N, C-alpha and C positions, 0 to 999 in steps of 0.2 A: 691095899696100896697100889697094886697093878691096875685095878679098875679105875682108880682116881687118876693115874697117869694117862690112861687111854682117853678119859674125858678131857683132860687138859690139852692133849695133843690135838683132839678134834677141834677144840675151841680155837687153838692157834691157827689151824688150817683154815677155818672159816673166815677168820679175821685177816688173813694174808691178802695183800693187794698186789696186782701185777705192776712191776716196774722193769725197766731195762736191766738185764742181768749182766753182771760181771763176775760173780762168784757162784760156782755150782758145787755144792757140798752135800754129802750124805750125812744126815744128822745121826748122832749116836746117843746112847744113854750111859751114864756113869754108874747106874745102879746094877749091882750083880744079883741076878735072880737064880734061886735054887732050881735045878733041873729035875729034882725028884718028884715034887708034888705040883708043880705049876707048868708042866710042859705045854699044854694047849694055850693057856693064858699067856705064857711067855712068848709063844709063837705069834699070837695076835699082836701083842705089844711090839714085837720086833718089826713086824710088817708095817705097822703104823709109824714107828719111829723112822724107818728107812725112807718112807715116802712123804712124811710130813714136811712142811716148809720150815725153814730155820732162818732167823734173822742174824746176820753177821755184819757187824759194823755198819748197820743201817741199810744193807742190801739184802733184799729178799731172794732166797735161793729156792728153786723148785727142782723136781726130778728132771734132770737134763738128759736128753737122748743123743743129741748130735750137734756139732758146731764145725763150720768151715769158713775160711776167709780167703782173700786173694782171688785168683782165677779158677779155683777148684769148686765144682767139677766143670771142666770145659766141655764135656760131652754128657749126654744123659746118663745118669747113674742112679741105681736103685739102693735105697737104704732101708733096712729092716731091724726092728728092735722088739724085744719082749718087755712088757710093762705089767707090774702087779698093782692092781687098783687099790687105792686107800680110801676112796670115796665112791658113792653111787653115781656121781655125775662128774667125772674128770673132764678137763678141757685140754684138747690137743692144740698147741699153739706153735706157730712158726713166726720168727722175726727175721726181717730183711733189712739190711743196710746197704745202700748202693751209692754210686757217685756218677759223675759224667761219663765214665768209661765202662760201666757195668750194669747189666740187667740180670735178674733172676727169673727162671721159669720153674714152676712147680706143677706136677701132674700126678694122676693116678694115686691119690692118697687113699689109704685103707686102714681101718681098725676092725679087728675081728677077734673073737674069743679063740684062743689057741687050740682048743678042743673042738671048735665049730667054725673052721675057717671060711666056709661058704656063706655065712651070714654076715653081711656088711652092716656095721653099726653107725656109719656116717651117712648123712644125707648129701646127695650131690658130690660124691667124693672125687670125681674126675672133672667137675665143673661143666658137665655136658648140659645140665639144665639151666644154663646161664647165657646171657649175651655179653654184656660188659660187667655187670654187677654179679659178684659171687653169691648166688642164691644159696640160702641155708648156712652160709658162713658169716662170721662177724669180722669186718675189717676196721681197724682203728689206727689212729695216728697217721692216716693217709694224708691229712692236711699238711704234713711236713713236706710233701712233694711240691716243689715250686716250678716244676717243668717236666718234660717227658710225658710218657703215657700214663704215669701215675701207678696206682695199684688196681688192676682190673683183670677181667677174664679176656683172653685173646684166643685165636684159633689158627689152624693151618700148620705150615711147615715149621714154625717155631716150637710146636708142641711135641710131646713124646710120640714117636712113630710117624711124625709129620702129619697127623690127622687129629680131628676133634678139637676140643678146647683144653686150655691150661690156664694157670694163674700167672700173670706177669707183674713184676715190680720194676718199674723204671722211674726212679726218683733222683734225678741228678742233683737237684738242690744247689745249683751253681758250684758243684765240685766238693762241697763240704760234707756231703752224706746226709741221708734222711732215713728214718726208721719207720717201717710198716709192720703191723702185726696182723696175722690171719689166724682165726681160731674157730673151733666148733666143739661143743660138749657132746658126750655120748653116754649111754646108760651102761653101768658096770656093776659087778658084784664085788664087794670088798674081799680081797684076798685072791681073786681069780687073776689068771695071767692072760694078757691080750697081746696080739701081734700088731705092731704099728709099722706101716710100710708106705713109702713114697718115692717118687722119682724127681730128681733135681738137676737143673743145668744152669750154668752161668755163662752169659754172653759177654765177651770182653772185646773192647774196641781199641785197646792200647792205652798207654799212659799209666798213671798211678792207680792202684787198687787198694791203697792203705786203709780206706774206710769201709771196704766191702766185707760184709759179715752176714752169715746165715746161722740161725739157731733153731732147733726143734726141741720142745720140752712139753711136759704135762703138768697142769696145775689142778 
């Protein structure tokens, strides 16, 4: 029964599609498993259950790392999270919603096995191998930008430590907000723990920031 549940969870995960998130929920199982004879199997099932996607009233929810809105962070801030892999090729995804008064800057992204922190699993994690296009990264929904600099790599004093490159999202969309996604997959071992780290800053020019929103999650 437990093996069948694992297969079903894997199938659901493969079929999940990326949509803008509003609900982030850890999935659970209502089945009570005996701990006497199925400890290892139950542990595997639990890991998959926690990290698998779950459909809730039509909204796909995925493991959510972080969310911020408004003018936060107004200065460069580092965010670090531990993540337990449920697939061999998870995708780290950032979503950005901006307006006429706000831009987001992302820099120094990192994914590494927690027991091997010196080995970087992302390609071009700090966008240094780029000019304006984020090489080795996938950017989508950028067409929603109807003005501003769009979603692109920039450089100089706007970036972390005021040097090198970083990723800029400047999508005013006449004040109504626009959504951009930035993502990259990495190789992982199911059940292993990885550290995800990035630096983020929000540039605010006054006025309303009601539509400004940043999310980081793994699919």
